[in-house]
MDAnalysis code that builds the backbone (N, CA, C; Angstrom):
import MDAnalysis as mda
import numpy as np

u = mda.Universe.empty(570, n_residues=190, atom_resindex=np.repeat(np.arange(190), 3), trajectory=True)
u.add_TopologyAttr("name", ["N", "CA", "C"] * 190)
u.add_TopologyAttr("resid", np.arange(1, 191))
u.add_TopologyAttr("resname", ["MET", "GLY", "GLU", "ILE", "ASN", "LYS", "LEU", "VAL", "GLN", "GLU", "GLY", "LYS", "VAL", "LYS", "TYR", "VAL", "GLY", "LEU", "SER", "GLU", "ALA", "SER", "ALA", "SER", "THR", "ILE", "ARG", "ARG", "ALA", "HIS", "ALA", "VAL", "HIS", "PRO", "ILE", "THR", "ALA", "ILE", "GLN", "LEU", "GLU", "TRP", "SER", "LEU", "TRP", "SER", "ARG", "ASP", "VAL", "GLU", "GLU", "ASP", "ILE", "ILE", "PRO", "THR", "CYS", "ARG", "GLU", "LEU", "GLY", "ILE", "GLY", "ILE", "VAL", "ALA", "TYR", "SER", "PRO", "LEU", "GLY", "ARG", "GLY", "PHE", "LEU", "ALA", "SER", "GLY", "PRO", "LYS", "LEU", "VAL", "ASP", "THR", "LEU", "LEU", "GLU", "ASN", "ASP", "PHE", "ARG", "LYS", "ASN", "LEU", "PRO", "ARG", "PHE", "GLN", "PRO", "LYS", "ASN", "MET", "GLU", "LYS", "ASN", "ALA", "ALA", "ILE", "PHE", "GLU", "HIS", "VAL", "SER", "GLU", "MET", "ALA", "ALA", "ARG", "LYS", "GLY", "CYS", "THR", "PRO", "SER", "GLN", "LEU", "ALA", "LEU", "ALA", "TRP", "VAL", "HIS", "HIS", "GLN", "GLY", "ASN", "ASP", "VAL", "CYS", "PRO", "ILE", "PRO", "GLY", "THR", "THR", "LYS", "ILE", "GLU", "ASN", "PHE", "ASN", "GLN", "ASN", "VAL", "ARG", "ALA", "LEU", "SER", "VAL", "LYS", "LEU", "GLU", "SER", "GLU", "GLU", "MET", "ALA", "GLU", "LEU", "GLU", "SER", "TYR", "ALA", "ALA", "MET", "ASP", "VAL", "VAL", "HIS", "GLY", "ASP", "ARG", "TYR", "LEU", "LYS", "HIS", "HIS", "PRO", "ASN", "THR"])
u.atoms.positions = np.array([
    [-16.354, 10.976, 16.064],
    [-16.190, 9.710, 16.758],
    [-17.213, 9.588, 17.870],
    [-17.577, 10.696, 18.469],
    [-18.593, 10.657, 19.514],
    [-19.904, 10.118, 18.992],
    [-20.298, 10.561, 17.799],
    [-21.545, 10.085, 17.202],
    [-21.443, 8.619, 16.799],
    [-20.293, 8.232, 16.270],
    [-20.093, 6.822, 15.904],
    [-20.114, 5.962, 17.159],
    [-19.529, 6.461, 18.236],
    [-19.545, 5.735, 19.502],
    [-20.980, 5.494, 19.958],
    [-21.857, 6.476, 19.764],
    [-23.282, 6.304, 20.113],
    [-23.895, 5.167, 19.294],
    [-23.552, 5.113, 18.008],
    [-24.077, 4.047, 17.150],
    [-23.587, 2.680, 17.609],
    [-22.355, 2.604, 18.080],
    [-21.822, 1.354, 18.617],
    [-22.610, 0.964, 19.863],
    [-22.833, 1.934, 20.752],
    [-23.582, 1.676, 21.985],
    [-25.006, 1.210, 21.696],
    [-25.594, 1.709, 20.603],
    [-26.951, 1.318, 20.204],
    [-26.965, -0.016, 19.465],
    [-25.793, -0.588, 19.204],
    [-25.718, -1.862, 18.511],
    [-25.858, -1.760, 17.004],
    [-25.798, -0.562, 16.459],
    [-25.953, -0.356, 15.012],
    [-24.629, -0.491, 14.265],
    [-23.535, -0.339, 14.973],
    [-22.203, -0.454, 14.402],
    [-21.403, -1.380, 15.294],
    [-20.673, -2.308, 14.671],
    [-19.892, -3.250, 15.476],
    [-18.422, -2.856, 15.560],
    [-17.844, -2.451, 14.438],
    [-16.425, -2.099, 14.403],
    [-16.254, -0.738, 13.747],
    [-15.190, -0.039, 14.121],
    [-14.929, 1.290, 13.587],
    [-13.552, 1.296, 12.930],
    [-13.501, 1.856, 11.735],
    [-12.238, 1.993, 11.026],
    [-12.109, 3.393, 10.462],
    [-10.901, 3.756, 10.130],
    [-10.615, 5.044, 9.514],
    [-9.801, 4.807, 8.251],
    [-9.829, 5.785, 7.362],
    [-9.046, 5.691, 6.136],
    [-8.165, 6.920, 6.007],
    [-6.881, 6.680, 5.677],
    [-5.924, 7.764, 5.420],
    [-5.897, 8.789, 6.549],
    [-5.898, 8.330, 7.788],
    [-5.853, 9.227, 8.935],
    [-4.403, 9.426, 9.393],
    [-4.129, 10.587, 9.939],
    [-2.802, 10.862, 10.489],
    [-2.667, 10.157, 11.837],
    [-1.447, 10.056, 12.328],
    [-1.209, 9.419, 13.623],
    [-1.950, 10.160, 14.731],
    [-1.953, 11.483, 14.693],
    [-2.644, 12.247, 15.744],
    [-4.157, 12.051, 15.671],
    [-4.716, 11.971, 14.468],
    [-6.157, 11.722, 14.320],
    [-6.497, 10.331, 14.831],
    [-5.665, 9.362, 14.527],
    [-5.890, 7.993, 15.002],
    [-5.914, 7.980, 16.528],
    [-4.965, 8.645, 17.152],
    [-4.907, 8.676, 18.614],
    [-6.149, 9.343, 19.212],
    [-6.553, 10.473, 18.636],
    [-7.738, 11.179, 19.149],
    [-8.998, 10.335, 18.992],
    [-9.154, 9.721, 17.832],
    [-10.336, 8.894, 17.588],
    [-10.343, 7.662, 18.489],
    [-9.205, 7.030, 18.631],
    [-9.084, 5.811, 19.444],
    [-9.377, 6.095, 20.918],
    [-9.105, 7.316, 21.365],
    [-9.391, 7.703, 22.751],
    [-10.897, 7.776, 23.002],
    [-11.679, 8.050, 21.944],
    [-13.138, 8.127, 22.081],
    [-13.760, 6.742, 21.967],
    [-13.297, 5.976, 20.992],
    [-13.776, 4.599, 20.798],
    [-12.669, 3.797, 20.115],
    [-12.436, 2.561, 20.546],
    [-11.367, 1.764, 19.934],
    [-11.535, 1.625, 18.414],
    [-10.477, 1.903, 17.705],
    [-10.454, 1.755, 16.253],
    [-10.011, 0.331, 15.952],
    [-10.728, -0.340, 15.060],
    [-10.401, -1.713, 14.693],
    [-9.361, -1.769, 13.585],
    [-9.519, -0.896, 12.584],
    [-8.615, -0.954, 11.427],
    [-8.422, 0.425, 10.825],
    [-7.244, 0.599, 10.245],
    [-6.913, 1.800, 9.485],
    [-6.614, 1.363, 8.064],
    [-7.278, 2.010, 7.108],
    [-7.000, 1.742, 5.698],
    [-6.060, 2.831, 5.201],
    [-4.966, 2.405, 4.565],
    [-3.986, 3.364, 4.072],
    [-3.239, 2.777, 2.890],
    [-2.650, 3.658, 2.110],
    [-1.850, 3.187, 0.978],
    [-0.489, 2.747, 1.504],
    [-0.147, 1.476, 1.217],
    [1.153, 0.964, 1.656],
    [1.634, -0.051, 0.646],
    [2.769, 0.218, 0.087],
    [3.402, -0.688, -0.863],
    [4.891, -0.386, -0.855],
    [5.625, -1.136, -1.631],
    [7.060, -0.873, -1.740],
    [7.352, 0.568, -2.125],
    [6.509, 1.171, -2.934],
    [6.823, 2.532, -3.369],
    [5.937, 3.591, -2.729],
    [5.198, 3.222, -1.708],
    [4.427, 4.176, -0.891],
    [4.653, 3.822, 0.570],
    [5.749, 4.317, 1.129],
    [6.177, 3.870, 2.449],
    [6.203, 4.981, 3.495],
    [5.665, 6.149, 3.168],
    [5.681, 7.256, 4.113],
    [4.914, 6.956, 5.406],
    [3.990, 6.007, 5.365],
    [3.202, 5.653, 6.555],
    [4.030, 4.935, 7.611],
    [5.209, 4.465, 7.236],
    [6.045, 3.692, 8.158],
    [6.651, 4.552, 9.269],
    [6.711, 5.843, 9.056],
    [7.351, 6.727, 10.028],
    [6.505, 6.913, 11.290],
    [5.231, 7.282, 11.134],
    [4.389, 7.574, 12.292],
    [3.132, 6.716, 12.376],
    [2.485, 6.491, 11.250],
    [1.165, 5.864, 11.271],
    [1.234, 4.382, 11.631],
    [2.109, 3.630, 10.997],
    [2.226, 2.198, 11.295],
    [2.604, 1.984, 12.765],
    [3.622, 2.688, 13.293],
    [3.939, 2.502, 14.714],
    [2.769, 2.852, 15.642],
    [2.001, 3.884, 15.292],
    [0.847, 4.258, 16.112],
    [-0.195, 3.145, 16.105],
    [-0.484, 2.611, 14.925],
    [-1.447, 1.503, 14.829],
    [-0.987, 0.317, 15.669],
    [0.261, -0.010, 15.572],
    [0.782, -1.165, 16.307],
    [0.774, -0.912, 17.809],
    [1.105, 0.275, 18.217],
    [1.070, 0.617, 19.636],
    [-0.344, 0.464, 20.201],
    [-1.346, 0.855, 19.406],
    [-2.733, 0.833, 19.866],
    [-3.466, -0.470, 19.528],
    [-2.793, -1.401, 18.850],
    [-3.412, -2.676, 18.501],
    [-4.447, -2.576, 17.392],
    [-4.210, -1.678, 16.456],
    [-5.141, -1.434, 15.351],
    [-4.653, -2.168, 14.103],
    [-5.561, -2.903, 13.457],
    [-5.225, -3.600, 12.223],
    [-4.982, -2.631, 11.076],
    [-4.192, -3.067, 10.110],
    [-3.807, -2.229, 8.977],
    [-4.303, -2.867, 7.684],
    [-5.105, -2.117, 6.941],
    [-5.605, -2.566, 5.649],
    [-4.862, -1.757, 4.587],
    [-3.949, -2.428, 3.888],
    [-3.083, -1.753, 2.917],
    [-3.718, -1.769, 1.529],
    [-4.188, -0.591, 1.093],
    [-4.710, -0.526, -0.268],
    [-3.580, -0.143, -1.223],
    [-3.777, -0.420, -2.481],
    [-2.770, -0.197, -3.529],
    [-1.428, -0.845, -3.199],
    [-1.449, -2.116, -2.736],
    [-0.179, -2.770, -2.401],
    [0.691, -3.039, -3.624],
    [0.122, -2.837, -4.805],
    [0.894, -2.999, -6.038],
    [1.243, -1.640, -6.645],
    [1.253, -0.612, -5.806],
    [1.652, 0.713, -6.282],
    [0.782, 1.204, -7.413],
    [-0.536, 1.045, -7.234],
    [-1.522, 1.469, -8.247],
    [-1.279, 0.781, -9.587],
    [-0.732, -0.434, -9.513],
    [-0.483, -1.239, -10.705],
    [0.950, -1.183, -11.204],
    [1.713, -0.200, -10.743],
    [3.088, -0.045, -11.212],
    [3.937, -1.283, -10.911],
    [3.780, -1.877, -9.729],
    [4.604, -3.020, -9.345],
    [4.155, -4.314, -10.019],
    [3.069, -4.253, -10.775],
    [2.621, -5.402, -11.561],
    [3.074, -5.287, -13.011],
    [3.062, -4.072, -13.540],
    [3.334, -3.880, -14.969],
    [4.540, -3.018, -15.276],
    [4.975, -2.229, -14.327],
    [6.089, -1.326, -14.581],
    [5.663, -0.120, -15.391],
    [6.620, 0.576, -15.985],
    [6.324, 1.810, -16.710],
    [5.360, 1.634, -17.878],
    [5.297, 0.435, -18.442],
    [4.386, 0.222, -19.583],
    [2.924, 0.367, -19.171],
    [2.653, 0.341, -17.872],
    [1.290, 0.525, -17.381],
    [0.687, 1.825, -17.903],
    [1.485, 2.867, -17.931],
    [0.996, 4.182, -18.353],
    [0.404, 4.121, -19.755],
    [0.988, 3.310, -20.626],
    [0.503, 3.204, -22.007],
    [-0.840, 2.502, -22.107],
    [-1.231, 1.769, -21.056],
    [-2.485, 1.014, -21.097],
    [-3.631, 1.717, -20.378],
    [-3.334, 2.833, -19.719],
    [-4.367, 3.528, -18.954],
    [-5.353, 4.227, -19.880],
    [-6.624, 4.140, -19.531],
    [-7.658, 4.846, -20.279],
    [-7.478, 6.340, -20.087],
    [-8.009, 7.110, -20.994],
    [-7.834, 8.564, -20.965],
    [-8.329, 9.189, -19.666],
    [-9.406, 8.641, -19.095],
    [-9.984, 9.217, -17.875],
    [-9.449, 8.581, -16.587],
    [-8.427, 7.760, -16.668],
    [-7.850, 7.117, -15.484],
    [-7.103, 8.169, -14.664],
    [-7.475, 8.314, -13.391],
    [-6.888, 9.350, -12.544],
    [-5.373, 9.202, -12.385],
    [-4.854, 7.994, -12.542],
    [-3.416, 7.786, -12.389],
    [-2.609, 8.577, -13.408],
    [-3.208, 8.869, -14.559],
    [-2.504, 9.639, -15.596],
    [-2.084, 11.016, -15.085],
    [-2.784, 11.511, -14.075],
    [-2.486, 12.835, -13.527],
    [-1.586, 12.811, -12.298],
    [-1.358, 11.634, -11.737],
    [-0.548, 11.551, -10.524],
    [0.925, 11.819, -10.832],
    [1.604, 12.524, -9.950],
    [3.012, 12.864, -10.194],
    [3.902, 11.653, -10.487],
    [3.706, 10.538, -9.806],
    [4.574, 9.374, -10.025],
    [4.419, 8.780, -11.423],
    [3.296, 9.051, -12.050],
    [3.028, 8.473, -13.362],
    [3.375, 9.425, -14.505],
    [3.945, 10.574, -14.185],
    [4.356, 11.514, -15.215],
    [5.639, 11.005, -15.876],
    [5.817, 11.271, -17.170],
    [6.939, 10.690, -17.921],
    [8.308, 10.825, -17.261],
    [8.665, 12.016, -16.788],
    [10.024, 12.176, -16.229],
    [10.185, 11.358, -14.952],
    [9.135, 11.257, -14.129],
    [9.217, 10.446, -12.914],
    [9.155, 8.959, -13.248],
    [8.303, 8.603, -14.179],
    [8.161, 7.195, -14.551],
    [9.470, 6.665, -15.139],
    [10.144, 7.502, -15.890],
    [11.438, 7.115, -16.462],
    [12.424, 6.754, -15.346],
    [12.441, 7.548, -14.284],
    [13.332, 7.286, -13.150],
    [12.845, 6.106, -12.307],
    [11.532, 5.980, -12.148],
    [10.966, 4.892, -11.343],
    [11.078, 3.534, -12.037],
    [11.347, 3.550, -13.324],
    [11.487, 2.294, -14.071],
    [12.552, 1.398, -13.443],
    [13.594, 1.997, -12.890],
    [14.670, 1.211, -12.264],
    [14.141, 0.400, -11.082],
    [13.176, 0.947, -10.363],
    [12.580, 0.220, -9.236],
    [11.940, -1.063, -9.752],
    [11.136, -0.921, -10.800],
    [10.461, -2.091, -11.365],
    [11.467, -3.101, -11.908],
    [12.531, -2.623, -12.531],
    [13.565, -3.529, -13.051],
    [14.177, -4.364, -11.931],
    [14.510, -3.709, -10.818],
    [15.097, -4.428, -9.677],
    [14.115, -5.436, -9.088],
    [12.860, -5.017, -8.929],
    [11.836, -5.925, -8.388],
    [11.652, -7.110, -9.337],
    [11.631, -6.845, -10.631],
    [11.471, -7.918, -11.623],
    [12.630, -8.905, -11.574],
    [13.842, -8.383, -11.444],
    [15.016, -9.255, -11.362],
    [14.952, -10.149, -10.126],
    [14.579, -9.576, -9.002],
    [14.475, -10.368, -7.783],
    [13.341, -11.385, -7.897],
    [12.227, -10.982, -8.504],
    [11.097, -11.899, -8.701],
    [11.532, -13.098, -9.539],
    [12.319, -12.853, -10.578],
    [12.806, -13.947, -11.419],
    [13.662, -14.909, -10.595],
    [14.519, -14.356, -9.739],
    [15.336, -15.199, -8.856],
    [14.483, -16.012, -7.898],
    [13.370, -15.420, -7.460],
    [12.490, -16.089, -6.494],
    [11.476, -17.015, -7.181],
    [11.399, -16.973, -8.506],
    [10.451, -17.819, -9.228],
    [9.013, -17.359, -9.098],
    [8.823, -16.037, -9.066],
    [7.471, -15.491, -8.970],
    [7.373, -14.264, -9.873],
    [6.213, -13.668, -9.910],
    [6.030, -12.454, -10.708],
    [6.374, -11.231, -9.854],
    [6.630, -10.081, -10.491],
    [6.877, -8.863, -9.708],
    [5.706, -8.524, -8.782],
    [4.486, -8.711, -9.260],
    [3.331, -8.403, -8.400],
    [3.264, -9.348, -7.204],
    [3.582, -10.611, -7.406],
    [3.595, -11.543, -6.284],
    [4.664, -11.158, -5.267],
    [5.811, -10.738, -5.745],
    [6.881, -10.319, -4.852],
    [6.468, -9.072, -4.065],
    [5.866, -8.106, -4.749],
    [5.416, -6.878, -4.083],
    [4.347, -7.185, -3.036],
    [3.420, -8.071, -3.364],
    [2.392, -8.466, -2.385],
    [3.006, -9.239, -1.228],
    [3.957, -10.097, -1.523],
    [4.627, -10.854, -0.464],
    [5.313, -9.905, 0.503],
    [5.911, -8.837, -0.019],
    [6.552, -7.855, 0.849],
    [5.533, -7.273, 1.834],
    [4.349, -6.935, 1.342],
    [3.307, -6.390, 2.231],
    [2.860, -7.453, 3.226],
    [2.647, -8.687, 2.749],
    [2.248, -9.780, 3.651],
    [3.270, -9.981, 4.767],
    [4.530, -9.826, 4.451],
    [5.597, -10.046, 5.429],
    [5.743, -8.891, 6.432],
    [4.937, -7.864, 6.309],
    [5.007, -6.749, 7.251],
    [4.431, -7.110, 8.616],
    [3.636, -8.169, 8.682],
    [3.101, -8.600, 9.972],
    [1.704, -9.167, 9.856],
    [1.307, -9.884, 10.886],
    [-0.030, -10.484, 10.905],
    [-1.135, -9.455, 11.086],
    [-0.765, -8.230, 11.408],
    [-1.760, -7.169, 11.581],
    [-2.019, -6.407, 10.282],
    [-1.447, -6.884, 9.167],
    [-1.569, -6.205, 7.874],
    [-2.325, -7.085, 6.884],
    [-3.308, -6.478, 6.234],
    [-4.075, -7.175, 5.202],
    [-4.057, -6.326, 3.932],
    [-3.316, -6.760, 2.904],
    [-3.305, -6.002, 1.650],
    [-4.588, -6.249, 0.860],
    [-5.065, -5.215, 0.191],
    [-6.261, -5.354, -0.649],
    [-5.961, -4.818, -2.056],
    [-5.371, -5.662, -2.896],
    [-5.099, -5.218, -4.268],
    [-6.411, -5.048, -5.030],
    [-6.449, -4.062, -5.884],
    [-7.656, -3.791, -6.674],
    [-7.757, -4.729, -7.858],
    [-8.031, -5.982, -7.586],
    [-8.046, -7.015, -8.616],
    [-9.393, -7.042, -9.337],
    [-9.345, -6.996, -10.673],
    [-10.578, -7.023, -11.458],
    [-10.712, -8.268, -12.331],
    [-9.644, -9.059, -12.408],
    [-9.671, -10.258, -13.258],
    [-9.358, -11.492, -12.423],
    [-10.052, -12.589, -12.698],
    [-9.844, -13.852, -11.978],
    [-8.388, -14.300, -12.099],
    [-7.819, -14.162, -13.272],
    [-6.421, -14.556, -13.500],
    [-5.490, -13.811, -12.535],
    [-5.709, -12.495, -12.377],
    [-4.882, -11.708, -11.453],
    [-5.147, -12.095, -10.004],
    [-6.399, -12.393, -9.690],
    [-6.742, -12.843, -8.337],
    [-5.948, -14.100, -7.991],
    [-5.955, -15.061, -8.910],
    [-5.224, -16.308, -8.672],
    [-3.718, -16.054, -8.508],
    [-3.181, -15.146, -9.307],
    [-1.769, -14.775, -9.173],
    [-1.505, -14.148, -7.803],
    [-2.432, -13.295, -7.364],
    [-2.269, -12.625, -6.069],
    [-2.295, -13.631, -4.919],
    [-3.150, -14.622, -5.011],
    [-3.226, -15.642, -3.958],
    [-1.895, -16.389, -3.862],
    [-1.270, -16.623, -5.000],
    [0.019, -17.328, -5.001],
    [1.114, -16.530, -4.284],
    [0.902, -15.240, -4.113],
    [1.883, -14.423, -3.384],
    [2.018, -14.886, -1.939],
    [0.987, -15.532, -1.415],
    [1.045, -16.029, -0.035],
    [2.120, -17.093, 0.153],
    [2.507, -17.759, -0.930],
    [3.517, -18.808, -0.817],
    [4.947, -18.298, -1.045],
    [5.083, -17.013, -1.355],
    [6.413, -16.431, -1.555],
    [6.984, -16.077, -0.177],
    [8.064, -16.724, 0.164],
    [8.712, -16.488, 1.457],
    [9.897, -15.556, 1.267],
    [10.029, -14.609, 2.165],
    [11.120, -13.642, 2.089],
    [11.917, -13.657, 3.389],
    [13.220, -13.785, 3.255],
    [14.120, -13.699, 4.407],
    [14.343, -12.211, 4.719],
    [14.842, -11.927, 5.898],
    [15.043, -10.529, 6.300],
    [15.995, -9.804, 5.340],
    [16.993, -10.512, 4.822],
    [17.914, -9.892, 3.865],
    [17.190, -9.525, 2.571],
    [16.266, -10.377, 2.152],
    [15.504, -10.104, 0.929],
    [14.542, -8.932, 1.143],
    [13.956, -8.845, 2.327],
    [13.084, -7.711, 2.647],
    [13.893, -6.420, 2.561],
    [15.078, -6.429, 3.158],
    [15.940, -5.242, 3.141],
    [16.345, -4.895, 1.708],
    [16.635, -5.908, 0.905],
    [17.009, -5.663, -0.490],
    [15.859, -4.991, -1.231],
    [14.655, -5.532, -1.080],
    [13.475, -4.935, -1.723],
    [13.278, -3.493, -1.272],
    [13.384, -3.274, 0.018],
    [13.178, -1.933, 0.561],
    [14.215, -0.948, 0.037],
    [15.421, -1.421, -0.223],
    [16.454, -0.525, -0.754],
    [16.115, -0.079, -2.176],
    [15.425, -0.912, -2.926],
    [15.053, -0.557, -4.298],
    [14.074, 0.610, -4.330],
    [13.226, 0.681, -3.315],
    [12.151, 1.677, -3.332],
    [12.105, 2.489, -2.045],
    [13.264, 2.859, -1.525],
    [13.295, 3.726, -0.344],
    [12.613, 5.048, -0.692],
    [12.120, 5.740, 0.332],
    [11.378, 6.978, 0.086],
    [12.162, 7.992, -0.727],
    [13.486, 8.004, -0.587],
    [14.280, 8.970, -1.340],
    [14.620, 8.475, -2.747],
    [14.197, 7.263, -3.080],
    [14.464, 6.692, -4.399],
    [13.267, 6.888, -5.333],
    [12.058, 6.842, -4.783],
    [10.833, 6.969, -5.580],
    [10.672, 8.423, -6.018],
    [10.419, 8.619, -7.304],
    [10.264, 9.957, -7.865],
    [8.793, 10.290, -8.054],
    [8.398, 11.462, -7.569],
    [7.025, 11.939, -7.691],
    [6.218, 11.657, -6.435],
    [5.351, 12.594, -6.105],
    [4.464, 12.428, -4.951],
    [3.349, 11.440, -5.266],
    [2.708, 10.945, -4.211],
    [1.570, 10.032, -4.392],
    [0.400, 10.746, -5.073],
    [0.153, 11.990, -4.674],
    [-0.984, 12.765, -5.171],
    [-0.514, 14.122, -5.662],
    [-1.410, 14.813, -6.354],
    [-1.155, 16.195, -6.719],
    [-1.131, 17.026, -5.443],
    [-0.447, 18.118, -5.427],
    [-0.290, 18.950, -4.223],
    [-1.619, 19.393, -3.624],
    [-2.651, 19.622, -4.424],
    [-3.924, 20.119, -3.911],
    [-4.861, 19.009, -3.448],
    [-4.424, 17.747, -3.508],
    [-5.264, 16.619, -3.081],
    [-5.414, 16.634, -1.554],
    [-6.600, 16.316, -1.031],
    [-6.814, 16.375, 0.426],
    [-5.951, 15.395, 1.232],
    [-5.403, 14.369, 0.624],
    [-4.593, 13.406, 1.364],
    [-3.117, 13.756, 1.377],
    [-2.743, 14.915, 0.843],
    [-1.330, 15.283, 0.841],
    [-1.004, 16.219, 1.979],
])
């Protein structure tokens, strides 16, 4: 951060962000130079950041860029996603996408789909709306590769959720409900 701070002072860098940083790393870095944004995985089924990292960002006034807001595609397609993945897709190796975990996680997608039907939207729109409703300091960045999906994602902005609906969604995918870790045990982000 000291070197990045020098680049800011020289006018070569305007804003500083971090990705997948712990709360303590965020605090240490922010003490050297103000952090503008933190990029992290945050979705209905990846909520471990809510314990320490999100509160730290909010305390320090740091924006949150939520990647994989659709649970790496799971909240858009459900368990059938696994059948469409290419052989070299890294998700095939992730614990949450393994058959025994996916079988258990299918219930999460079923509940989200049922609520989406009640709300008149798609499961992916509902999942994105949940992230949007986390606050004005949060910007989800779904990995959209098709114009059709982009247009669907934009429509998520019009999905309104009451506090009871937010709580209902969160109950479907509480941390103790989701089966399988985000990464393999030897991954640097675990």
